[in-house]
Backbone bond lengths (Angstrom), bond angles and torsions (degrees), N, CA, C in turn:
res aa  C-N    CA-C-N  psi(-1)  N-CA   C-N-CA  omega(-1)  CA-C   N-CA-C  phi
1 M - - - 1.452 - - 1.523 109.08 -
2 K 1.317 117.54 126.05 1.455 122.28 -179.01 1.523 110.31 -82.55
3 V 1.334 115.35 135.31 1.466 120.76 177.97 1.519 108.95 -132.69
4 N 1.330 116.05 159.88 1.450 121.54 177.70 1.521 110.74 -77.63
5 T 1.334 115.26 147.67 1.456 120.37 175.73 1.522 109.71 -75.71
6 A 1.320 115.56 133.30 1.454 120.03 -178.08 1.517 110.81 -81.95
7 P 1.328 117.46 147.77 1.466 120.09 171.26 1.518 109.92 -69.92
8 Q 1.317 116.52 174.30 1.457 120.19 178.02 1.530 109.91 -61.39
9 P 1.339 117.55 143.83 1.473 120.08 -178.41 1.524 111.50 -70.01
10 P 1.313 117.06 156.39 1.463 120.02 171.83 1.529 110.06 -61.81
11 P 1.317 118.36 158.73 1.472 119.97 175.83 1.521 110.73 -56.84
12 I 1.330 115.96 146.89 1.462 120.25 -177.31 1.523 111.52 -59.84
13 S 1.328 116.78 -26.24 1.467 119.70 178.02 1.518 111.90 -62.73
14 H 1.345 116.68 -21.54 1.462 120.73 -179.49 1.531 111.86 -74.10
15 A 1.330 116.94 -8.61 1.471 120.03 179.19 1.524 111.59 -60.67
16 H 1.323 116.54 -22.25 1.466 120.48 -178.79 1.528 111.83 -97.26
17 H 1.333 117.81 1.79 1.458 120.10 -178.91 1.525 111.33 -69.81
18 A 1.308 116.17 150.43 1.467 121.22 175.85 1.517 109.74 -78.11
19 P 1.333 118.23 146.89 1.474 120.83 178.35 1.521 110.56 -66.97
20 P 1.324 117.08 154.76 1.475 119.85 178.81 1.522 111.13 -66.17
21 A 1.315 115.13 160.27 1.469 121.14 -173.05 1.520 112.15 -60.35
22 H 1.337 118.24 -38.70 1.462 118.84 -175.69 1.527 111.93 -69.80
23 I 1.340 117.59 -29.40 1.462 120.36 176.19 1.526 110.24 -73.66
24 R 1.310 116.69 -41.04 1.477 119.82 176.25 1.523 110.38 -60.47
25 A 1.328 116.48 -41.41 1.463 120.21 -178.98 1.524 111.01 -67.88
26 L 1.329 116.72 -40.71 1.462 120.84 179.54 1.523 110.48 -64.24
27 H 1.317 115.67 -41.48 1.463 120.62 177.95 1.531 110.75 -63.02
28 K 1.321 116.06 -50.12 1.466 120.66 -176.49 1.527 111.74 -63.03
29 S 1.334 117.09 -40.64 1.465 120.25 -176.35 1.522 112.64 -70.31
30 H 1.332 117.50 -14.89 1.467 120.05 -179.32 1.527 113.07 -111.32
31 Q 1.332 116.87 10.94 1.455 118.91 178.32 1.521 112.06 -68.97
32 K 1.312 116.73 -28.50 1.461 119.99 179.49 1.527 112.08 -124.90
33 S 1.319 116.75 13.78 1.462 119.24 -178.18 1.528 110.60 -80.72
34 A 1.309 115.22 158.63 1.464 121.13 178.76 1.528 109.93 -74.69
35 L 1.334 115.30 152.15 1.463 119.64 176.39 1.524 111.20 -61.64
36 T 1.322 116.08 -22.68 1.465 121.46 -176.77 1.529 112.79 -97.51
37 A 1.333 117.28 11.75 1.465 120.09 179.90 1.526 110.14 -56.59
38 P 1.328 118.84 145.15 1.466 121.40 -176.92 1.522 113.70 -63.24
39 T 1.323 117.39 -16.51 1.467 120.67 179.29 1.525 112.85 -85.21
40 V 1.335 116.60 -2.46 1.462 121.62 -174.74 1.520 110.49 -99.19
41 L 1.337 116.52 131.67 1.462 121.33 172.92 1.526 108.57 -80.98
42 D 1.322 116.41 119.15 1.461 122.30 -179.26 1.520 107.77 -116.90
43 F 1.315 117.36 108.75 1.464 120.82 -172.53 1.518 113.29 -76.22
44 E 1.305 118.22 -6.40 1.466 120.08 171.63 1.524 111.16 -92.75
45 N 1.323 116.14 -8.34 1.462 120.06 -178.51 1.525 110.73 -139.37
46 L 1.318 115.75 49.25 1.454 120.02 177.38 1.520 109.88 -70.24
47 T 1.314 115.75 138.74 1.463 120.61 178.65 1.518 109.85 -97.45
48 P 1.337 117.73 160.55 1.466 119.88 177.39 1.521 112.84 -58.13
49 N 1.333 116.08 -20.00 1.463 119.72 -178.73 1.525 112.89 -90.21
50 S 1.344 116.63 6.06 1.468 119.77 -179.32 1.530 109.46 -78.28
51 S 1.309 115.31 65.92 1.462 120.66 -174.48 1.521 112.52 -70.75
52 S 1.338 117.66 -17.43 1.455 119.90 -179.42 1.520 112.58 -78.89
53 V 1.342 116.70 -6.13 1.461 121.78 -176.93 1.519 109.64 -120.32
54 T 1.331 117.27 125.26 1.459 121.80 177.45 1.522 109.84 -140.68
55 I 1.326 116.11 154.73 1.465 120.79 175.66 1.531 107.99 -77.11
56 T 1.324 115.73 123.82 1.456 120.53 -178.23 1.517 113.21 -102.91
57 S 1.341 117.11 -24.94 1.468 121.84 178.30 1.523 108.01 -166.83
58 R 1.322 115.99 -176.40 1.467 121.37 177.51 1.524 109.23 -141.37
59 I 1.331 115.37 147.52 1.459 121.32 172.84 1.522 107.20 -89.34
60 N 1.315 116.11 123.29 1.454 121.89 -176.73 1.532 110.83 -58.01
61 A 1.336 116.07 131.92 1.460 121.32 -176.55 1.523 111.92 -60.82
62 S 1.327 116.90 -38.60 1.464 120.67 -179.24 1.526 110.83 -67.03
63 I 1.337 116.29 -41.19 1.464 120.18 178.61 1.528 110.09 -63.75
64 A 1.342 116.72 -44.27 1.464 120.39 179.68 1.526 110.89 -63.60
65 S 1.321 117.11 -44.74 1.469 120.80 -179.63 1.522 111.12 -60.63
66 T 1.329 116.75 -43.28 1.462 121.04 179.84 1.525 110.48 -64.34
67 A 1.339 116.58 -41.83 1.460 120.47 -179.98 1.524 111.25 -64.00
68 F 1.329 116.82 -42.83 1.463 120.32 -179.01 1.527 110.91 -68.97
69 S 1.321 116.44 -39.17 1.456 120.08 179.53 1.521 111.03 -64.34
70 A 1.332 116.93 -42.94 1.462 120.87 179.09 1.521 110.89 -65.12
71 F 1.321 116.98 -38.61 1.458 120.85 -178.47 1.522 111.17 -66.14
72 S 1.313 116.52 -35.05 1.460 120.41 -178.96 1.521 111.85 -89.83
73 D 1.342 117.01 7.73 1.466 122.74 -179.07 1.519 111.83 58.92
74 G 1.340 116.20 26.67 1.453 120.41 179.43 1.501 114.33 72.24
75 S 1.343 117.16 8.29 1.469 120.51 -175.24 1.523 112.97 -86.46
76 E 1.331 117.04 -12.28 1.455 120.18 -179.30 1.526 109.79 -103.30
77 D 1.330 116.61 138.97 1.459 120.30 179.53 1.522 112.26 -102.80
78 T 1.332 116.67 12.32 1.466 120.01 -177.33 1.521 111.06 -122.03
79 T 1.324 116.71 29.67 1.460 120.29 -176.45 1.522 112.49 -100.02
80 S 1.325 117.77 0.24 1.456 120.62 -179.03 1.530 110.28 -73.69
81 V 1.332 115.94 130.75 1.459 122.80 177.86 1.521 107.44 -102.65
82 E 1.321 117.09 121.75 1.457 121.29 -170.71 1.522 113.65 -79.71
83 S 1.334 117.80 -29.61 1.463 119.84 -177.38 1.523 109.87 -143.38
84 D 1.316 116.29 160.24 1.451 121.01 179.60 1.528 110.62 -57.77
85 V 1.323 116.11 143.21 1.463 121.57 -174.47 1.529 109.48 -95.40
86 P 1.337 118.35 121.90 1.471 119.92 -178.55 1.523 112.65 -70.66
87 V 1.326 114.43 141.37 1.463 122.88 175.45 1.526 107.11 -113.43
88 Y 1.326 116.63 122.00 1.470 121.28 -175.81 1.525 110.34 -100.53
89 K 1.320 115.79 139.45 1.461 120.14 170.11 1.520 108.98 -103.48
90 V 1.323 115.22 148.79 1.461 122.28 -176.91 1.530 106.90 -114.46
91 A 1.318 116.67 107.28 1.462 122.09 -169.57 1.523 114.83 -55.42
92 P 1.336 120.37 -41.82 1.470 118.96 -177.06 1.530 114.51 -63.02
93 V 1.334 116.57 -18.84 1.467 120.29 179.98 1.530 107.34 -127.21
94 P 1.325 118.24 89.01 1.471 121.51 -175.66 1.522 112.23 -55.92
95 G 1.326 115.42 126.30 1.459 120.86 -179.93 1.516 114.24 95.58
96 L 1.340 117.89 -8.21 1.459 120.53 176.94 1.520 108.96 -81.16
97 L 1.339 116.18 120.97 1.459 122.48 -177.60 1.528 109.27 -119.22
98 V 1.322 115.67 138.43 1.462 121.82 178.77 1.522 108.19 -123.08
99 I 1.344 115.45 131.24 1.467 121.25 -179.47 1.524 107.29 -124.04
100 P 1.334 116.91 90.85 1.467 119.85 -176.66 1.531 111.79 -68.30
101 N 1.333 115.03 143.26 1.463 121.74 169.54 1.534 112.39 54.71
102 L 1.326 116.57 39.86 1.467 120.15 -177.60 1.518 112.38 -76.55
103 I 1.331 117.55 -43.59 1.463 121.38 -171.28 1.529 110.31 -92.20
104 P 1.345 118.68 118.28 1.474 121.13 -179.79 1.535 111.57 -63.15
105 P 1.330 116.64 154.62 1.471 119.79 -179.10 1.527 114.68 -52.80
106 S 1.327 117.99 -43.21 1.465 119.37 -178.36 1.518 111.52 -64.37
107 I 1.338 117.33 -34.81 1.462 120.79 179.05 1.525 110.18 -75.73
108 Q 1.323 117.95 -32.87 1.464 119.85 174.72 1.528 110.36 -59.79
109 K 1.317 116.60 -45.00 1.461 120.12 179.37 1.527 111.13 -65.72
110 A 1.329 116.53 -40.80 1.467 119.89 178.44 1.518 110.67 -64.02
111 L 1.330 117.04 -40.51 1.453 121.35 179.50 1.529 110.89 -65.54
112 L 1.324 117.00 -43.75 1.465 120.44 177.58 1.524 111.23 -59.69
113 R 1.315 116.82 -42.10 1.468 119.54 -178.64 1.520 110.72 -65.91
114 K 1.314 117.74 -40.38 1.461 119.94 178.91 1.530 110.64 -66.48
115 L 1.331 116.98 -42.62 1.460 120.94 -177.52 1.522 112.54 -69.53
116 L 1.325 117.08 -46.53 1.465 121.12 -168.87 1.525 114.25 -98.57
117 F 1.330 117.53 -17.63 1.460 119.82 175.07 1.534 110.13 -99.09
118 R 1.314 116.25 -54.60 1.468 119.75 -176.54 1.530 112.77 -77.66
119 D 1.337 116.56 -56.12 1.471 120.09 -169.51 1.524 112.99 -77.12
120 L 1.323 118.27 -38.38 1.459 120.61 176.62 1.517 110.85 -62.09
121 S 1.329 117.18 -32.43 1.464 121.31 -177.54 1.520 112.91 -80.35
122 D 1.327 117.21 -10.13 1.464 121.79 179.82 1.536 108.02 -81.50
123 P 1.339 118.53 115.06 1.472 120.21 -174.84 1.527 114.00 -64.36
124 R 1.333 118.74 -13.07 1.469 120.56 177.43 1.519 111.46 -73.82
125 H 1.333 117.16 -20.88 1.458 121.72 179.55 1.531 108.22 -94.74
126 K 1.320 116.43 108.03 1.454 120.67 -172.93 1.525 111.93 -78.80
127 T 1.327 114.63 152.85 1.460 122.27 178.76 1.528 109.22 -122.34
128 N 1.325 116.06 174.94 1.464 120.09 175.01 1.524 111.91 -66.35
129 L 1.335 117.26 -13.14 1.466 120.90 -176.34 1.519 113.13 -89.58
130 H 1.332 118.38 -19.13 1.460 120.06 -174.46 1.527 112.86 -63.73
131 A 1.315 117.54 -25.88 1.464 120.02 -179.81 1.524 112.02 -76.75
132 H 1.326 116.85 -11.59 1.466 119.91 -172.81 1.530 113.52 -123.05
133 Y 1.335 117.49 -19.99 1.462 120.57 -175.19 1.526 110.63 -136.75
134 H 1.307 114.69 153.14 1.464 121.25 174.68 1.530 107.70 -85.30
135 L 1.332 115.50 111.92 1.458 120.85 -179.65 1.527 108.24 -113.50
136 P 1.319 116.96 87.78 1.466 120.05 -177.54 1.527 110.63 -71.71
137 P 1.339 116.97 161.11 1.473 118.99 174.06 1.521 110.53 -55.70
138 L 1.303 116.12 143.26 1.457 120.13 -179.22 1.522 110.51 -69.49
139 P 1.330 117.65 149.07 1.465 120.32 174.25 1.529 110.83 -58.22
140 L 1.303 116.55 152.59 1.464 121.13 -175.58 1.523 112.33 -60.93
141 D 1.335 117.48 -28.03 1.462 120.15 -177.53 1.532 112.67 -87.48
142 I 1.343 117.21 2.91 1.469 121.12 177.62 1.524 107.87 -120.06
143 G 1.317 116.83 117.09 1.456 120.38 -172.06 1.510 115.30 -80.27
144 S 1.340 117.38 -22.77 1.460 119.53 -176.39 1.521 109.55 -161.30
145 Y 1.338 115.63 168.30 1.460 119.73 175.64 1.525 111.07 -63.31
146 F 1.327 116.63 -29.15 1.465 120.64 179.74 1.534 111.25 -67.38
147 E 1.323 116.78 -18.03 1.461 121.17 -179.24 1.528 112.15 -105.49
148 S 1.331 116.76 7.45 1.462 120.14 179.53 1.522 110.31 -66.10
149 P 1.314 118.02 141.42 1.476 120.32 -178.79 1.524 111.54 -67.84
150 P 1.331 117.02 154.65 1.473 120.52 176.80 1.526 110.25 -55.57
151 G 1.315 115.53 142.62 1.456 119.61 179.57 1.514 113.80 93.42
152 T 1.335 117.66 -9.64 1.465 120.09 177.40 1.524 109.51 -61.51
153 A 1.329 116.69 133.93 1.464 121.09 -179.35 1.524 109.11 -141.19
154 F 1.329 114.95 155.91 1.469 121.42 -178.75 1.525 108.51 -117.39
155 R 1.327 114.91 133.34 1.461 121.55 -173.32 1.529 111.23 -73.78
156 A 1.308 116.62 133.53 1.457 121.84 176.67 1.526 109.92 -69.87
157 L 1.333 117.29 138.17 1.461 121.52 178.65 1.522 111.38 -74.12
158 N 1.313 116.81 -30.20 1.456 121.94 176.48 1.527 108.61 -81.19
159 T 1.307 116.39 128.48 1.474 119.56 -176.96 1.519 112.07 -62.37
160 N 1.329 116.89 -21.04 1.463 119.82 178.42 1.525 112.32 -95.14
161 G 1.329 116.21 0.40 1.455 119.89 -176.93 1.519 112.58 -84.40
162 H 1.316 114.88 169.55 1.458 121.42 177.94 1.528 109.78 -104.44
163 D 1.328 115.47 142.82 1.451 119.48 177.21 1.529 109.79 -63.47
164 L 1.314 115.27 157.59 1.463 121.84 -175.35 1.524 110.15 -114.07
165 S 1.325 116.89 119.80 1.461 119.76 176.99 1.522 109.85 -73.67
166 V 1.323 116.51 153.37 1.458 119.82 179.81 1.531 110.69 -64.72
167 D 1.348 117.25 -30.53 1.466 119.89 177.37 1.522 110.86 -63.65
168 R 1.323 116.38 -47.31 1.458 119.65 -179.52 1.530 111.04 -69.22
169 M 1.312 115.89 -34.15 1.457 119.91 176.68 1.528 110.80 -57.02
170 L 1.311 116.56 -52.98 1.460 120.96 -174.96 1.524 112.38 -74.27
171 D 1.318 117.09 -34.72 1.466 119.92 -174.75 1.522 113.41 -84.69
172 K 1.345 118.09 -31.28 1.465 119.69 -171.09 1.519 114.97 -129.15
173 K 1.321 117.48 -40.68 1.461 120.21 -164.75 1.523 115.39 -93.76
174 L 1.321 118.14 -28.03 1.463 120.48 -177.65 1.524 109.47 -73.19
175 R 1.334 117.12 118.23 1.469 121.81 -176.36 1.521 113.00 -115.03
176 W 1.339 117.21 -33.20 1.461 118.31 -179.54 1.527 111.15 -159.71
177 V 1.323 114.19 157.41 1.463 122.42 171.45 1.520 107.34 -139.01
178 T 1.331 116.80 139.85 1.459 121.45 -179.22 1.520 110.01 -103.30
179 L 1.323 115.90 138.95 1.460 122.43 178.75 1.522 109.10 -114.51
180 G 1.328 116.55 144.25 1.455 119.55 178.77 1.512 110.95 66.29
181 G 1.333 116.86 -122.33 1.451 121.41 179.07 1.511 111.16 -58.12
182 Q 1.331 117.09 121.77 1.462 122.03 -174.86 1.524 109.77 -90.58
183 Y 1.314 116.10 105.41 1.456 122.42 -175.11 1.518 111.18 -71.52
184 D 1.335 115.91 134.41 1.465 121.41 175.40 1.523 107.52 -91.95
185 W 1.327 116.81 108.63 1.461 120.98 -171.85 1.529 112.26 -72.11
186 S 1.319 118.25 -27.39 1.466 119.75 -179.69 1.523 111.25 -80.44
187 L 1.336 117.12 -40.73 1.469 120.73 178.94 1.517 112.57 -87.25
188 K 1.342 116.15 -13.66 1.462 123.14 -179.51 1.530 111.43 56.75
189 K 1.335 115.34 51.26 1.458 119.41 177.16 1.533 109.38 -155.97
190 Y 1.338 114.83 166.89 1.449 122.32 177.34 1.519 109.94 -100.13
191 P 1.341 117.59 160.00 1.470 119.58 174.20 1.530 110.43 -60.23
192 V 1.320 115.52 146.22 1.469 120.20 -179.35 1.518 110.90 -75.84
193 D 1.322 117.17 -35.72 1.464 122.25 -175.22 1.525 110.14 -89.73
194 S 1.329 116.89 107.24 1.468 120.58 -177.57 1.519 112.27 -69.87
195 S 1.344 117.76 -20.71 1.464 120.05 -177.59 1.527 111.93 -68.77
196 S 1.330 116.97 -18.72 1.463 119.93 -178.46 1.523 112.80 -89.35
197 L 1.331 117.60 -3.59 1.456 121.06 -173.96 1.520 111.24 -87.25
198 P 1.329 117.49 145.49 1.471 118.93 172.16 1.514 110.13 -65.47
199 E 1.311 115.99 149.27 1.461 119.87 -179.38 1.526 110.39 -65.30
200 F 1.319 115.60 136.32 1.455 119.08 173.36 1.530 108.04 -67.08
201 P 1.339 118.95 137.01 1.476 120.45 -177.25 1.523 111.75 -51.84
202 P 1.340 118.27 116.89 1.467 121.31 -172.89 1.524 114.46 -58.60
203 D 1.335 118.07 -38.43 1.461 118.91 -177.11 1.528 111.68 -69.17
204 I 1.334 116.79 -37.26 1.466 119.85 176.75 1.531 109.76 -71.08
205 R 1.326 116.45 -37.95 1.473 120.21 176.96 1.531 110.82 -59.16
206 E 1.321 117.19 -44.64 1.464 120.67 -179.15 1.520 111.84 -67.40
207 L 1.327 117.45 -38.35 1.459 120.73 177.72 1.523 110.49 -62.00
208 V 1.327 116.74 -46.90 1.462 121.22 -179.37 1.519 111.04 -64.99
209 S 1.330 116.25 -42.40 1.464 120.01 179.75 1.521 111.42 -62.83
210 S 1.325 117.38 -42.75 1.462 121.35 -178.27 1.521 112.17 -65.20
211 L 1.328 116.73 -39.90 1.462 120.45 -175.20 1.529 112.95 -84.86
212 F 1.344 116.41 -36.54 1.464 119.54 -169.02 1.524 114.79 -119.84
213 G 1.341 117.03 -12.10 1.452 119.90 174.99 1.510 115.83 76.31
214 I 1.344 119.18 20.91 1.457 120.73 175.75 1.528 108.93 -113.77
215 T 1.325 115.35 160.25 1.456 121.20 175.93 1.518 108.34 -94.06
216 A 1.309 116.65 106.71 1.472 120.78 -177.52 1.521 109.78 -72.03
217 Q 1.329 116.42 116.83 1.463 121.73 -179.71 1.522 112.23 -118.60
218 A 1.318 116.40 -20.86 1.464 120.53 179.10 1.520 108.50 -152.31
219 A 1.317 115.56 153.59 1.465 119.86 176.50 1.516 109.15 -153.48
220 I 1.306 114.13 150.00 1.464 121.45 170.85 1.522 106.93 -117.24
221 V 1.317 115.53 123.54 1.455 121.67 176.38 1.519 107.28 -99.69
222 N 1.321 116.70 108.71 1.464 121.35 179.27 1.517 110.05 -91.78
223 I 1.322 116.87 136.91 1.464 122.73 177.00 1.526 107.61 -116.94
224 Y 1.330 116.12 113.83 1.461 122.31 -176.37 1.523 110.50 -111.67
225 S 1.332 115.09 153.53 1.457 123.19 167.56 1.524 108.25 -118.73
226 P 1.340 118.39 158.06 1.464 119.65 176.10 1.527 111.12 -53.43
227 G 1.324 115.56 134.72 1.453 121.14 -176.02 1.514 113.47 99.20
228 D 1.352 117.18 -20.17 1.459 120.39 176.53 1.527 110.28 -72.43
229 T 1.321 115.83 157.32 1.460 121.93 175.04 1.526 108.72 -138.88
230 L 1.316 115.32 165.39 1.463 122.45 171.35 1.521 106.66 -125.84
231 A 1.323 116.75 117.92 1.461 121.65 -173.53 1.524 111.58 -67.41
232 P 1.330 117.69 155.11 1.465 120.94 178.22 1.527 112.03 -58.20
233 H 1.324 115.62 134.97 1.460 121.18 -178.48 1.520 108.93 -161.92
234 R 1.321 116.64 173.59 1.461 123.13 171.90 1.523 109.46 -126.29
235 D 1.324 117.34 144.97 1.462 122.14 175.37 1.523 107.70 -97.66
236 I 1.334 116.66 95.73 1.460 120.67 -174.80 1.526 112.31 -124.94
237 S 1.337 117.49 15.41 1.464 120.24 -177.49 1.520 112.78 -84.35
238 E 1.331 117.29 -12.71 1.459 120.97 -178.24 1.530 110.90 -81.04
239 S 1.330 116.79 145.45 1.462 121.68 177.04 1.520 111.85 -84.80
240 S 1.313 117.31 -12.40 1.458 121.98 179.78 1.525 110.89 -94.29
241 S 1.334 115.42 145.75 1.464 120.53 175.49 1.528 111.32 -96.28
242 A 1.344 116.84 10.99 1.468 120.49 177.30 1.526 109.67 -61.97
243 P 1.332 117.63 152.41 1.467 120.69 -176.88 1.522 113.28 -59.35
244 L 1.312 114.69 155.14 1.452 123.16 172.05 1.527 107.29 -98.46
245 V 1.326 117.21 132.77 1.463 122.23 -175.26 1.521 109.90 -116.57
246 S 1.330 116.66 132.31 1.456 122.19 -179.07 1.524 109.30 -127.81
247 V 1.337 116.44 128.70 1.470 122.50 179.23 1.522 108.70 -119.91
248 S 1.338 116.76 126.99 1.466 122.41 -177.97 1.518 110.99 -98.25
249 L 1.336 115.76 139.31 1.462 122.73 178.87 1.521 108.76 -138.04
250 G 1.327 117.38 131.02 1.457 120.34 176.31 1.513 113.29 98.39
251 C 1.333 116.03 -136.42 1.466 120.76 -175.55 1.520 112.01 -62.33
252 E 1.331 115.09 153.20 1.461 120.91 179.17 1.517 110.67 -76.32
253 A 1.337 115.11 161.66 1.459 120.76 -178.26 1.512 109.38 -150.15
254 L 1.320 115.49 167.28 1.454 122.34 168.94 1.522 108.12 -106.46
255 F 1.332 115.30 136.70 1.461 122.60 -177.80 1.518 108.46 -121.35
256 V 1.320 116.59 125.13 1.463 122.94 179.55 1.519 109.21 -105.75
257 A 1.328 117.16 137.16 1.464 120.98 176.18 1.516 109.31 -147.18
258 G 1.338 115.49 147.06 1.455 119.17 178.30 1.506 112.35 -166.79
259 V 1.338 115.43 151.36 1.455 122.70 173.20 1.525 107.91 -127.26
260 G 1.309 116.77 164.34 1.457 118.88 179.42 1.514 112.08 72.86
261 D 1.309 114.79 -161.26 1.460 120.54 -173.26 1.521 113.85 -106.18
262 E 1.336 118.63 -3.70 1.458 119.37 -175.06 1.525 113.50 -134.38
263 E 1.324 117.32 -44.58 1.458 120.20 -171.34 1.525 112.50 -74.95
264 G 1.311 115.30 150.13 1.448 121.90 174.59 1.519 109.36 -171.85
265 V 1.329 117.14 155.67 1.464 121.62 179.52 1.521 109.26 -134.26
266 V 1.341 114.61 157.45 1.452 122.15 173.96 1.520 106.88 -123.67
267 V 1.334 116.96 122.93 1.460 122.64 -174.99 1.526 109.28 -117.49
268 R 1.325 116.11 134.10 1.467 121.46 172.44 1.530 108.07 -83.47
269 V 1.326 116.86 122.22 1.464 120.68 -179.21 1.525 109.57 -113.81
270 R 1.321 114.47 136.61 1.459 122.47 -178.99 1.515 110.65 -115.40
271 S 1.324 115.08 167.98 1.453 120.91 178.36 1.525 109.96 -60.34
272 G 1.338 115.86 126.25 1.459 121.15 -178.82 1.511 114.38 98.12
273 D 1.345 117.11 -9.68 1.465 120.86 177.44 1.534 109.92 -76.76
274 A 1.336 114.94 152.92 1.464 121.34 173.65 1.520 109.21 -126.68
275 I 1.313 115.94 143.32 1.459 122.86 173.70 1.517 108.03 -122.39
276 V 1.320 115.97 132.71 1.461 122.01 178.98 1.525 108.00 -118.42
277 M 1.329 115.62 125.00 1.458 121.04 178.13 1.525 107.53 -104.94
278 S 1.334 115.50 102.79 1.457 121.65 -176.61 1.519 109.25 -123.54
279 G 1.336 115.79 174.18 1.452 119.27 177.57 1.516 111.62 54.60
280 E 1.334 115.89 -137.99 1.457 120.64 -179.73 1.526 111.46 -60.75
281 A 1.340 116.78 -31.22 1.468 120.82 -178.70 1.521 113.05 -71.15
282 R 1.344 117.09 -12.36 1.469 118.44 179.08 1.524 111.02 -58.24
283 W 1.318 117.02 -33.25 1.466 121.00 -178.62 1.525 111.27 -107.07
284 A 1.327 116.91 21.80 1.469 121.03 -176.96 1.524 111.32 -70.06
285 W 1.327 115.00 151.10 1.460 120.63 167.03 1.520 107.84 -71.02
286 H 1.321 117.31 139.05 1.458 119.47 178.97 1.522 109.92 -152.30
287 S 1.329 115.03 159.96 1.467 120.42 -176.76 1.522 109.49 -160.27
288 V 1.319 114.63 169.53 1.470 121.91 174.27 1.532 106.80 -127.27
289 P 1.333 118.43 98.60 1.462 120.43 -176.83 1.523 114.13 -81.62
290 T 1.335 117.20 -18.68 1.470 119.50 -172.83 1.526 111.08 -144.39
291 I 1.332 115.72 131.31 1.464 123.23 164.92 1.517 105.64 -114.26
292 A 1.320 116.98 121.09 1.468 120.76 -171.95 1.527 111.26 -95.59
293 G 1.327 116.17 115.84 1.457 120.38 175.92 1.523 111.60 -67.70
294 G 1.312 116.28 154.19 1.456 121.35 177.88 1.512 114.57 75.74
295 T 1.334 117.54 15.82 1.470 119.99 -176.53 1.524 113.48 -117.07
296 C 1.327 117.95 2.74 1.465 119.44 176.82 1.524 108.73 -64.59
297 P 1.336 118.81 134.61 1.473 120.15 179.28 1.532 111.25 -54.06
298 E 1.308 115.86 142.93 1.463 120.48 -175.61 1.523 111.96 -57.20
299 W 1.337 117.05 -38.33 1.464 120.90 -176.99 1.535 112.76 -70.45
300 L 1.349 116.99 -11.45 1.458 121.11 -178.22 1.529 112.32 -109.16
301 Q 1.327 117.82 -10.60 1.459 121.09 -171.36 1.521 113.77 -62.67
302 E 1.318 118.01 -32.73 1.458 120.61 -176.88 1.523 113.25 -90.39
303 W 1.339 117.83 2.48 1.464 120.80 178.98 1.516 109.71 -72.92
304 P 1.359 118.02 142.58 1.457 127.98 -7.77 1.526 110.67 -91.04
305 E 1.287 116.97 166.47 1.464 119.15 -178.29 1.524 111.16 -66.83
306 E 1.338 117.77 -23.29 1.464 121.24 178.16 1.525 112.27 -74.10
307 R 1.330 116.56 -16.28 1.471 119.86 179.37 1.528 107.32 -151.70
308 R 1.293 115.26 68.07 1.465 121.81 -169.32 1.527 112.43 -55.05
309 G 1.334 114.25 135.35 1.450 120.81 176.77 1.515 114.78 90.19
310 W 1.340 117.93 -5.13 1.468 119.97 -177.03 1.525 111.12 -60.91
311 M 1.316 116.26 -42.69 1.464 120.10 -174.19 1.528 111.96 -73.54
312 K 1.311 117.96 -16.62 1.465 121.16 -178.60 1.511 111.76 -57.90
313 G 1.327 116.63 -31.87 1.459 120.66 -178.31 1.513 113.13 -114.54
314 K 1.337 117.73 31.80 1.456 120.35 -177.16 1.534 111.74 -134.68
315 R 1.316 114.08 150.38 1.463 121.56 164.77 1.523 107.15 -122.76
316 V 1.318 116.22 126.40 1.456 122.20 177.25 1.521 107.49 -111.43
317 N 1.317 116.11 127.59 1.462 120.22 -178.96 1.527 109.48 -121.87
318 L 1.316 115.78 122.91 1.459 122.21 176.39 1.517 108.47 -96.53
319 N 1.328 116.36 114.82 1.458 121.99 -176.55 1.522 108.02 -115.51
320 V 1.343 116.17 109.76 1.456 122.27 -170.97 1.517 110.35 -109.27
321 R 1.322 115.26 139.83 1.451 119.52 177.73 1.521 111.61 -143.02
322 Q 1.330 115.24 158.03 1.458 123.50 174.61 1.527 107.09 -101.55
323 M 1.329 117.30 124.02 1.455 120.62 -174.73 1.518 113.21 -81.20
324 W 1.345 115.46 -39.89 1.455 120.73 -176.70 1.522 109.90 -133.30
325 D 1.328 116.96 150.28 1.463 121.01 175.43 1.520 111.00 -77.95
326 E 1.335 117.36 -28.95 1.450 121.40 179.17 1.512 109.08 -134.85
327 L 1.335 114.93 142.59 1.461 120.37 177.51 1.522 109.75 -113.88
């Protein structure tokens, strides 16, 4: 997939800058707006007048099929892609690419299982909870937090804190997990020494490389519930100008992006959609003002079988980035 070359990133000190007024306004005005609002770009319902959206390239069907088959270890029989997948560019935000319905349902489920069963359970991949609770390695006979027995609880690190039950952890408190490069949220930077980092999951790295052409070195897996938001920000801590790749799973959401002082767009994203921020859009301000309840695809609502119905009220977003151009 061809992408635009990004300009040099803003100085790392700009990571603490406030978003421009027009992005704040766009975010705020869509916190309670309908997914069908006229200001929203909906790639399943593009009108002939959607002149700001055009097909810029396509992902080869054979390449996609091979990538999906390899990711599923050949165990899925529904990974064949029949035709090339269109990649749309959004004119108001140069370099912003949207790929609707890219990830097949069987691969979405496989990806969720790898992220939330295998990778979340790996203590090298830190979560928002590690700063507040003692999360020991799981016993060998328990494969994931989703399989933890009733009554499992995690001890609060603060002596005045309350322990956290596994039910509350999964339903309310778990917000993110980092893969590969472990991002420091307070300093807004990655470790300098790559040798100290846990390996990025090889199968996810290969899937991302095959589809998007970047070297996946770090990722943030965000777990949202309806009513959650993600405030406007820019991802400028990486030393690489390679594109940022985002894959949506579960409930639908609105995604805001903009560069400059005036332009901005609001995109409706569905389960299986991918967004690529390349070129000028690599350093764009972006946010998620709305997670829409009741929009998880029916075939995904009962996932996983170990905790039926959990995914019905969740949106999981895999946000992948390349930290360095050379290692």
